[in-house]
C-alpha positions as CSV (number, residue, x, y, z in Angstrom):
1,M,0.0,0.0,0.0
2,D,1.3,3.5,-0.9
3,N,1.3,5.7,2.2
4,S,2.9,8.7,0.5
5,L,1.1,12.0,0.3
6,R,1.4,13.4,-3.3
7,G,0.2,16.7,-4.8
8,E,-2.8,15.1,-6.3
9,D,-3.9,14.1,-2.8
10,K,-4.2,17.7,-1.7
11,L,-6.6,20.6,-2.5
12,L,-4.2,23.3,-3.8
13,K,-6.4,25.8,-5.6
14,R,-8.5,28.5,-4.0
15,R,-11.4,27.6,-6.4
16,D,-11.4,24.1,-5.0
17,Y,-11.8,25.4,-1.4
18,E,-14.5,27.8,-2.6
19,H,-16.4,25.1,-4.5
20,L,-16.2,22.8,-1.5
21,S,-17.5,25.4,1.0
22,A,-20.3,26.3,-1.4
23,S,-21.5,22.8,-2.2
24,G,-20.1,20.6,0.5
25,K,-21.7,18.9,3.5
26,K,-20.4,19.5,7.0
27,F,-19.8,17.3,9.9
28,H,-18.8,18.7,13.3
29,T,-16.6,17.1,15.9
30,P,-15.5,18.7,19.2
31,H,-12.3,20.1,17.6
32,F,-12.8,20.0,13.9
33,I,-15.3,20.7,11.1
34,V,-15.1,18.3,8.2
35,V,-16.5,19.6,4.9
36,W,-16.8,17.2,2.1
37,S,-18.1,16.9,-1.4
38,E,-18.2,14.0,-3.8
39,D,-18.5,16.0,-7.0
40,G,-16.9,13.6,-9.5
41,V,-13.5,13.2,-8.0
42,G,-11.9,9.8,-8.4
43,R,-9.9,9.9,-5.2
44,A,-9.9,11.3,-1.7
45,R,-8.2,14.8,-1.6
46,I,-7.6,16.8,1.5
47,G,-7.3,20.5,2.4
48,I,-6.6,21.7,5.9
49,T,-7.6,25.1,7.4
50,V,-6.3,26.4,10.7
51,S,-7.0,30.0,11.5
52,R,-5.1,32.3,13.8
53,R,-7.7,31.8,16.5
54,V,-6.1,28.3,17.1
55,G,-2.7,29.8,17.9
56,N,0.5,31.2,16.6
57,A,2.2,29.9,13.4
58,V,4.1,27.1,15.2
59,T,0.9,25.8,16.8
60,R,-1.1,26.1,13.5
61,N,1.6,24.2,11.6
62,R,1.7,21.5,14.2
63,V,-2.0,20.9,13.9
64,K,-1.7,20.8,10.1
65,R,1.2,18.3,10.3
66,L,-0.8,16.0,12.5
67,V,-3.9,16.1,10.3
68,R,-1.8,15.5,7.2
69,E,-0.1,12.5,8.9
70,Y,-3.5,11.1,9.9
71,F,-4.7,11.4,6.3
72,R,-1.5,9.9,4.9
73,L,-1.9,6.9,7.2
74,H,-5.6,6.4,6.7
75,K,-6.2,7.4,3.0
76,H,-7.8,4.0,2.5
77,C,-10.6,4.8,5.0
78,F,-11.8,8.0,3.2
79,I,-14.4,7.9,0.5
80,A,-13.6,9.3,-3.0
81,A,-14.3,13.0,-2.2
82,D,-12.8,16.3,-1.5
83,F,-12.3,17.1,2.2
84,N,-11.5,20.3,4.0
85,I,-10.7,19.7,7.7
86,I,-11.1,22.9,9.6
87,A,-9.5,23.1,13.1
88,K,-11.5,24.7,15.9
89,R,-10.1,26.2,19.1
90,G,-8.7,23.5,21.3
91,A,-7.4,21.4,18.5
92,E,-3.9,22.6,19.4
93,N,-4.1,20.7,22.7
94,L,-4.8,17.3,21.2
95,T,-2.2,14.6,21.1
96,F,-1.8,12.6,17.8
97,H,-3.7,9.7,19.3
98,E,-6.6,11.9,20.4
99,L,-6.7,13.6,17.0
100,C,-6.7,10.2,15.2
101,T,-9.6,9.0,17.4
102,E,-11.7,12.1,16.7
103,L,-11.1,12.1,13.0
104,E,-11.6,8.3,12.7
105,K,-15.1,8.8,14.2
106,A,-15.8,11.6,11.7
107,V,-14.6,9.6,8.7
108,Q,-16.6,6.6,9.8
109,R,-19.8,8.7,10.2
110,I,-19.3,10.2,6.7
111,R,-18.8,6.8,5.2
112,N,-22.1,5.7,6.8
113,L,-23.9,8.8,5.6
114,K,-22.9,8.0,2.0
């Protein structure tokens, strides 16, 4: 199994984020909002949004690294859709294990909703 995270696995363009926020469905967890849309994509792609409300640049980058690592290790669990994972306040205090547990529940619920 390929656990790498390539450019085609990421949302890179502003229009992708705008399209996702306009037409996507939302799922809330205590520390994240997961927005997803299945508009004709053939694979799971991820975007990560962490605002300044979460913390300084070092803190925001840590949260993004942890979410990217979760996605890299669990790509096979995601449905073929575009995802934007938005961090809420408090996400900076999560350990990697807590983050994985929370996102695992969200991905499972999204799979069941499909």
